[in-house]
Steps between C-alpha positions, in 0.01 A plus 500: 500500500783322681607636838220759482483579873873569533506695175201713605655584838827601331317709236297679768814571701680641195206727424488616863874568487455722196198680642689568823749713308797286608587416138497694174497384139570124504749509790456259788334163540309271734524122518330233709603144578300178541745286691287184488497503121851646471396790276541877492273750324657833403438814297614475135798712397428846363120466486289801596317476831201669333451227241617192690259208527495184708614301197808720468632387841781252438525176700839334548642216703747565782788483251353776284372279218170624355223249563210719382475832318592653166712794620845534648503531881639801682874547461517488883363144513824341623516746792146401600585130470810541715294674769245216499784251546660700780187614685273198539227693687420755228227464239558800273769750393470861383766713333462873442710806434288711737652845547601520865592135553715511187672817623603316818615199293706714263661669799604161635316565825265278696197668656533518879199478730441869568144473625194291569369515142801294400467275805140415415612318185873425517661350809838667453712690252405432138831363372692603193704240316866525424593597146529212259850423381592538133506120465152471657368761256656338194388147587148421622428861599127460560535189716791657688274792586280256689802344664631829642152574635500167685856567615396838644233329711712224647290307751231767550136413437418651157137558600607714797669743259328431167719725286856577405683757291732378228804725489511717183165356392177518700265322740370146508213409733311181575207367699283201576312554173502747210263751662705496821823555307358805320377638833851462641642684198258785568604512865869490407461806280312687775770414755778593255339839436453579870857392577637711216337815634589415860864472398475839329369661818766344721837355403526326836448127531125463546393158623225403740563278799494122460213488750284734290588315181402166654180642651373638170600206283356239735168680551444471125671172414558305822310197623307724740452787255246763607487702175201456268212255514510126549516316167591810300848581372677835512 
């Protein structure tokens, strides 16, 4: 089978996403990119996670043209492609409608760094995009979703905060590969849930110091990281 390694990694990540409880029914999707070959593999639209096979994963070029596969790709494909164009360091994208992260997105609120759990995975506030204009919704809506995500990040390193919340919609996450992107989606939902309950307990602005944020993020992700074992991720 063509592109079997990329397809298998994307299938496995989609199955993990479903088993994590971050998606229900056929919502959500995972894609992965092979930049050397200029291809993207992505979940097919509307296909059950329970029955999906490696052959169902659709492969497209960077313009969204199908190069291998019999099914239609995810309806979010153009958002994924726009993120790959904008964020050159990422290798995979995940979209969910996970409960707590979506609640923050629908409220139009970014998730501030309230504690070290957040700081271990996201080096700053998880941003929320602006609302799309009516013209952006009517014309090229899916691609414009990716564009407002990139706009919300500006010059920040996307791998330092590997997630964003699309206003009125839900979360998109990414990573170095498909497994990493799903892991980041899991961490986003955990952080969103903790932040939600923290905000319920106190309406005051709850944010940790920049020193504590930097200490926790760098010990896990910095060049001199002390978390975990050498040669092992996470």
